[in-house]
C-alpha positions in Angstrom: -12.0 14.1 6.1 -15.7 12.8 6.4 -14.6 9.7 4.2 -12.1 8.6 7.2 -14.2 9.1 10.0 -17.2 7.0 8.7 -18.1 4.5 10.4 -19.2 2.9 6.4 -16.2 3.2 4.9 -16.5 0.1 2.9 -18.6 0.5 -0.2 -18.4 -3.0 -1.6 -15.8 -6.1 -0.9 -15.8 -9.6 -1.8 -18.2 -11.8 1.0 -17.4 -14.8 0.3 -14.1 -15.7 1.1 -13.1 -16.5 4.9 -9.5 -14.4 5.6 -9.0 -16.9 9.0 -5.2 -18.1 8.9 -3.5 -15.3 6.6 -0.5 -14.1 8.5 0.6 -11.8 5.4 -1.8 -9.7 4.0 -0.6 -7.3 1.3 -3.1 -4.3 0.3 -2.4 -2.9 -2.8 -3.9 0.9 -3.2 -5.0 0.7 -6.6 -7.0 3.1 -9.6 -10.1 2.2 -9.8 -10.0 1.9 -13.7 -6.2 -0.2 -14.0 -8.3 -3.4 -14.5 -5.3 -4.6 -16.9 -2.8 -3.6 -14.0 -4.4 -5.5 -11.5 -4.8 -8.6 -13.6 -1.3 -8.6 -14.4 -0.6 -8.1 -11.0 -2.8 -11.5 -10.1 -1.2 -13.0 -13.3 2.7 -12.6 -12.2 3.4 -11.9 -8.3 0.1 -12.4 -6.9 0.3 -15.9 -8.0 2.4 -16.7 -5.0 -0.6 -16.7 -2.5 -2.4 -19.7 -4.6 0.5 -21.8 -2.9 0.1 -20.1 0.1 -3.1 -19.7 1.9 -1.5 -17.9 4.7 -1.0 -14.9 2.0 -3.6 -12.9 0.8 -3.6 -10.0 -1.8 -6.1 -7.5 -1.8 -6.8 -4.5 -3.9 -8.5 -1.2 -2.7 -9.9 1.2 -4.7 -11.9 4.2 -4.2 -14.9 5.2 -5.6 -15.0 5.9 -9.5 -17.4 8.8 -10.9 -18.3 6.6 -13.9 -21.3 4.4 -13.5 -19.7 2.0 -16.2 -16.7 1.7 -14.1 -18.2 1.0 -10.9 -20.2 -1.8 -12.8 -17.2 -3.2 -13.7 -15.4 -3.4 -10.5 -18.4 -4.7 -8.7 -18.4 -7.6 -11.3 -14.5 -7.5 -10.6 -15.4 -8.5 -6.5 -17.6 -11.2 -7.8 -15.3 -12.8 -9.9 -12.1 -12.7 -8.3 -13.3 -12.1 -4.4 -10.0 -9.8 -4.0 -11.1 -6.4 -4.4 -12.3 -3.4 -1.7 -13.7 -0.6 -2.8 -13.7 2.3 0.2 -15.7 5.4 0.7 -14.3 8.6 -1.1 -14.0 10.1 -4.9 -11.0 7.6 -6.5 -8.4 10.3 -7.3 -5.0 10.8 -6.4 -5.7 13.5 -4.3 -7.7 11.2 -1.7 -5.1 8.7 -1.8 -4.8 9.6 1.8 -8.3 8.6 2.8 -7.3 5.2 0.3 -4.5 4.2 2.3 -6.5 5.0 5.8 -9.2 2.4 5.1 -7.0 0.2 3.9 -5.3 0.4 7.1 -9.0 0.5 9.0 -10.2 -2.4 7.3 -7.0 -4.6 8.1 -7.6 -3.3 12.0 -11.0 -4.1 12.0 -10.5 -7.8 11.3 -12.7 -8.1 8.0 -14.0 -11.7 8.2 -11.6 -13.3 10.6 -8.7 -10.6 9.1 -5.9 -10.9 11.5 -2.6 -10.6 9.8 0.9 -10.5 11.4 2.2 -8.5 9.0 0.7 -6.0 6.2 2.3 -5.0 3.4 1.2 -1.4 2.1 2.2 -0.6 -1.9 1.1 1.1 -5.0 -0.1 -0.5 -7.6 2.6 -0.2 -10.2 4.9 -1.0 -8.3 6.2 -5.2 -8.4 6.6 -7.0 -5.3 9.0 -9.9 -4.9 6.6 -11.9 -2.7 8.5 -15.0 -3.0 11.5 -13.4 -1.3 9.6 -11.2 1.3 7.7 -14.5 2.6 10.7 -16.1 3.0 12.3 -13.0 5.3 9.1 -12.7 7.3 8.5 -16.6 7.8 11.9 -17.0 9.3 12.0 -13.7 11.1 14.6 -12.2 9.3 12.5 -8.9 8.2 9.3 -8.5 10.8 7.5 -10.4 13.7 3.9 -9.7 14.8 5.2 -8.4 17.9 7.8 -5.4 16.4 6.9 -1.7 16.4 8.8 -0.9 13.4 7.7 0.3 10.2 10.2 -0.8 7.0 10.7 0.3 3.5 12.5 3.2 1.4 13.1 6.0 4.1 12.8 9.4 3.0 13.1 13.0 5.1 13.5 16.4 4.4 12.4 20.1 3.3 9.0 20.1 3.0 7.8 21.5 -0.5 5.8 24.4 -0.7 3.5 26.2 -3.8 5.3 28.7 -5.7 4.3 32.5 -3.8 2.6 33.6 -7.2 1.4 30.5 -8.3 -2.4 31.1 -9.5 -2.9 27.4 -9.4 -5.9 26.3 -8.0 -4.8 23.1 -6.2 -1.4 22.4 -5.2 0.6 19.5 -6.6 1.0 15.8 -5.4 3.7 16.7 -2.9 3.2 20.2 -2.1 2.0 21.0 1.3 1.0 24.4 1.8 2.0 26.0 5.2 -1.5 26.0 6.2 -2.1 22.4 6.5 1.7 22.3 7.7 4.1 24.9 8.8 7.2 23.1 9.5 10.2 23.3 8.0 10.7 19.6 7.3 8.7 16.3 7.2 9.2 13.6 9.9 11.2 10.6 8.7 8.5 8.7 6.6 8.6 6.0 4.4 7.6 5.7 0.3 4.3 5.4 -0.9 5.5 3.0 -3.5 5.7 0.2 -0.6 6.2 -0.4 3.8 5.5 -3.1 5.7 4.4 -3.2 9.2 3.6 -5.9 11.8 0.4 -6.2 13.5 1.3 -4.1 16.6 1.6 -0.9 15.0 -1.5 -0.9 13.0 -4.3 0.0 15.8 -2.3 2.8 16.8 -1.7 4.3 13.6 -5.4 4.2 12.8 -6.3 5.9 16.0 -3.9 8.4 15.2 -4.7 8.8 11.5 -8.6 9.5 12.8 -7.6 12.1 14.8 -4.5 13.8 13.5 -4.9 17.3 11.2 -5.5 15.5 7.6 -2.7 15.6 5.0 -3.3 14.4 1.6 0.1 13.1 1.5 -0.1 9.7 2.1 3.3 8.3 2.8 4.1 11.8 5.1 0.6 11.6 6.9 0.9 7.6 7.9 4.6 6.7 7.9 5.8 10.0 8.9 3.1 12.0 11.0 1.2 9.3 12.8 4.2 7.0 13.2 5.8 9.2 15.0 2.9 9.8 17.0 3.1 6.7 17.9 6.1 6.3 18.9 7.0 3.7 15.9 10.6 3.9 14.4 11.1 4.1 10.2 13.6 1.3 9.3 15.5 2.0 5.7 15.6 -1.0 4.0 17.8 -0.9 1.0 15.6 -3.3 -1.4 13.0 -1.3 -1.2 13.0 0.9 -4.7 10.8 3.5 -5.2 12.5 4.7 -8.2 12.4 3.5 -11.9 14.8 0.1 -12.5 16.0 -1.3 -15.6 15.4 -4.7 -16.3 19.2 -5.5 -16.1 19.8 -3.4 -12.8 16.8 -6.1 -11.4 18.6 -8.5 -9.1 16.7 -11.7 -7.1 17.6 -9.5 -4.1 15.0 -6.8 -4.6 11.9 -7.0 -2.8 9.8 -3.8 -4.3 10.4 -2.1 -7.6 7.8 1.3 -8.2 7.1 2.6 -11.5 6.8 -0.4 -13.5 4.6 -0.5 -16.2 2.1 -4.2 -16.7 4.6 -5.1 -19.7 7.7 -4.3 -17.9 6.0 -6.6 -14.3 5.8 -9.3 -16.6 9.2 -9.3 -17.9 10.6 -8.6 -14.4 8.4 -11.9 -13.3 9.7 -14.0 -15.9 13.4 -12.9 -15.3 12.9 -14.0 -11.5 10.9 -17.1 -12.9 14.2 -17.7 -14.8 17.2 -16.5 -12.5 15.8 -16.9 -9.0 15.1 -20.0 -7.0 12.6 -19.9 -4.9 13.9 -19.6 -1.2 10.6 -21.3 0.2 11.1 -24.7 -1.5 
C-alpha cells in the first residue's frame, strides 16, 4: 500500500517526449520482462499512433527484481520513449499498484498529459485502435465529460479460499474475508481493458488512495472505487475478455484478450486485409 501512496511512485520514464495534445492515451499494464510482447504491440496495433499525434500508447511496468532486467528496461525507455517504470515489485500480486500508478500518472498530467479519454489494458490483449479512435472521435463511445467507464462487465459471488487451505498466498482472483467480507463484488469491468473519460480519473485516484487495498485490480478500481465515485460501469459487447480464435474475430471487435505475440500479429494482418479503416 505504501507504493500507492508514495509521492515518488515513478521510478523512471522518458523525459524527452511532449504529450501535450494527446486526446487518447492507451496505458498498457505490462510485465517487465515481456520485451517481445511490447515490441509486437509497437509493430502491430500500436503503429496507428505514428499517423495520429493525438494518440499515445504508454507501457507501465513495476520494478523487476533482476538488475539485468532493470538495465534492459532503462535502455528500452531511452530507445522507444514509451515506457514508465513505477514503484513496487513487478509481480502479478502487485497489479493493483501498477494500475493505480497508471491512473496517477494520467491524473498528475506529467509532461502536459491531459487526455480526453484513457484506455487501460493488459499487455496480452489486442486493441483495435483504428476502430476505437473512430468511435471516440465521432463521440459514439465516450467524451471527456462523461462519467461512465466501459468494458466487459462482471459481477457476482466473491471467490473465497478453501476452508482447509494451507497455501501461504491466495490465488489471484480469490479474496479472503478479512480483506472484504461481502458476499458479492460490485459491478466491475474486466481488467483486460476498459475505457474511462477524463472526468472520471481524479475521483478514481482519490478513492484508490483512501479505500482499503484489494489485490484484484479490476474489482478494486472499476468496482469499489467507481462505486464510491458514483460512476456507472457500462457493458460493451465488443470487449472480449476471453480468448477468441482468429476465425471468430470480426472488424467490430475492440479488445481481444489472451493473445500471444504470434496471435496478435495474425490479428493485425487480418484487420489490415479485411477491415477498411473507418478513419480514411
